[in-house]
C-alpha positions in Angstrom: 2.2 -57.1 73.2 4.5 -59.8 73.3 8.3 -59.5 72.7 10.9 -61.0 69.8 13.7 -62.9 71.3 17.1 -62.0 69.8 19.3 -65.2 70.6 22.6 -64.1 72.2 25.0 -67.0 71.5 27.9 -65.0 71.4 28.5 -63.9 67.7 25.7 -61.6 67.2 24.9 -58.0 66.2 22.8 -58.1 69.0 22.2 -54.4 70.0 21.8 -52.6 66.6 19.1 -55.2 66.3 17.4 -54.4 69.6 17.8 -50.8 68.6 16.1 -51.0 65.1 13.4 -53.0 66.7 12.9 -50.5 69.4 12.6 -47.6 67.0 9.9 -49.1 65.0 7.7 -50.3 68.6 8.9 -53.6 69.0 9.6 -55.1 72.3 12.7 -57.6 72.4 14.6 -59.6 74.9 18.1 -60.2 74.4 18.5 -63.9 75.9 20.8 -66.9 76.2 18.1 -68.8 77.4 16.0 -71.6 76.1 13.1 -70.3 78.0 13.0 -66.7 76.7 13.0 -68.4 73.2 9.8 -70.5 74.6 8.4 -67.6 75.8 8.6 -64.8 72.8 6.3 -64.6 70.0 8.8 -64.6 67.5 12.7 -65.2 67.5 15.4 -63.4 65.8 18.9 -65.1 65.0 21.8 -62.7 64.1 25.3 -63.5 63.5 28.5 -62.1 62.4 31.6 -64.2 61.7 32.4 -67.6 60.2 29.7 -70.2 59.7 32.0 -73.3 62.1 32.3 -71.0 65.0 28.7 -69.9 65.3 27.4 -73.4 64.6 29.7 -74.9 67.1 28.5 -72.0 69.6 25.1 -72.5 68.8 25.4 -76.5 69.7 27.7 -75.6 73.0 25.1 -73.5 74.5 22.0 -75.8 73.5 20.2 -72.9 71.5 20.6 -75.0 68.4 17.5 -77.0 70.0 16.1 -74.0 71.4 16.0 -72.3 68.3 14.4 -75.7 66.4 11.8 -76.2 69.1 10.6 -72.7 68.0 10.4 -73.5 64.2 6.6 -74.1 62.9 5.3 -72.4 66.3 6.3 -68.8 65.7 8.2 -66.5 63.3 11.9 -66.9 63.0 14.3 -64.5 61.2 18.0 -65.4 60.6 20.3 -61.9 59.6 23.2 -62.5 57.6 25.3 -65.4 59.3 22.2 -66.1 61.1 20.3 -66.8 57.8 23.4 -69.1 56.7 22.9 -71.1 59.5 19.5 -71.7 58.9 20.8 -74.2 56.0 21.4 -78.0 56.4 25.6 -77.3 55.8 28.3 -74.3 55.8 31.4 -74.9 53.5 33.1 -72.0 55.3 36.8 -73.3 56.3 35.2 -76.7 56.6 32.1 -78.6 56.4 29.6 -78.0 59.2 26.0 -78.5 59.8 23.7 -76.0 60.2 19.9 -76.0 61.5 18.4 -77.8 58.5 15.3 -75.4 58.6 16.1 -74.4 54.9 17.0 -77.1 52.2 20.4 -76.3 50.7 24.3 -75.3 51.5 26.0 -72.5 52.2 29.2 -71.4 49.7 31.4 -69.0 48.6 30.4 -66.7 46.0 31.5 -67.6 42.8 32.2 -64.3 41.4 35.2 -62.2 39.8 34.4 -59.3 42.1 35.8 -58.7 45.4 35.0 -60.3 48.3 33.6 -59.7 50.7 31.0 -58.1 49.3 30.2 -54.9 51.3 27.6 -52.4 50.2 24.4 -51.5 49.1 22.6 -53.8 46.7 19.0 -53.7 45.2 16.7 -56.6 45.5 14.6 -58.5 43.2 11.7 -59.9 44.8 10.1 -63.6 43.9 7.7 -66.0 45.1 5.9 -63.1 47.1 6.4 -62.5 50.8 4.5 -60.7 53.7 8.3 -59.9 54.6 8.2 -57.6 51.7 5.1 -56.3 51.9 5.0 -52.4 50.7 8.4 -52.4 49.4 9.2 -52.1 45.6 10.9 -54.5 43.6 14.7 -53.0 43.3 14.7 -51.5 46.8 18.6 -51.1 48.1 19.7 -52.9 51.3 23.1 -53.3 52.7 25.5 -56.3 52.8 28.3 -57.6 54.2 29.4 -61.4 53.5 31.8 -63.6 51.2 29.4 -66.8 51.6 25.8 -67.2 50.3 23.1 -69.9 50.6 22.3 -72.1 47.7 18.9 -73.2 48.4 17.7 -76.7 47.3 14.5 -75.5 46.1 13.8 -72.0 44.2 10.4 -71.9 45.8 12.0 -70.9 49.2 14.0 -68.1 47.6 11.9 -65.0 48.1 15.0 -62.3 47.0 18.0 -62.3 45.0 20.6 -59.5 44.5 23.3 -59.6 41.7 27.3 -59.8 42.5 28.2 -60.7 39.0 26.4 -63.9 39.3 22.5 -63.9 41.0 22.9 -64.5 44.8 20.3 -65.4 47.2 19.4 -62.6 49.4 16.3 -63.6 51.5 14.6 -67.3 51.9 11.4 -68.0 53.6 10.1 -72.0 54.6 7.6 -72.7 56.8 7.2 -69.8 59.0 11.2 -69.5 58.9 12.7 -66.5 57.2 16.3 -65.2 56.3 18.0 -62.0 55.2 21.4 -62.1 54.0 21.7 -58.5 54.1 21.4 -56.5 57.7 18.1 -54.9 57.7 18.8 -53.2 60.8 21.8 -51.3 58.9 19.5 -50.9 55.6 17.4 -47.5 56.3 13.5 -47.4 55.8 14.0 -50.4 53.7 15.3 -52.4 56.4 12.8 -50.9 59.1 10.0 -51.8 56.7 11.2 -55.2 56.8 11.6 -55.5 60.3 8.2 -54.0 61.0 6.7 -56.8 58.2 8.0 -59.4 60.4 6.8 -58.1 63.8 3.2 -58.1 62.2 3.8 -61.9 61.7 3.5 -62.1 65.1 -0.3 -61.5 65.2 
């Protein structure tokens, strides 16, 4: 069995993702090396913090190009800020380019509710995705965010949640997947999502 590379660019929740993958029997390698991504069978891009800082660190390390080189060749999963970085543009603090793997931009959630949005919310699945195989509509997952992806094409949206307005919770485009929530902190539902992602390697 191959391994999943967890991209280490200085702003990720690396160990908890690695531990969750180990729990379901998935081998991982935490790496900041392009060769580690090249040898992997799948790639996870985690992230915690602000979009511009993370995008700058990706570019400074050259890992932006390393991730882009794997797109279309193997499954990629962005988690939380990692999902946001998949989009064309982020508008947190200053306008900043993302990886451009999912068309759209990342904007502050327009809600009367308190931000950041922290806690458990249910998912509304759409467009059918192997990432959610075995899960029922309404499954609960754990969120921590103030910004959300606004996809240019509704067919790229595979799950939404409600936080006042409808908020994009997960996306998929050409073998690239993104979860705004934290599957590694979402109990059995999150573990099933990570297992489903692991199955995409086969």
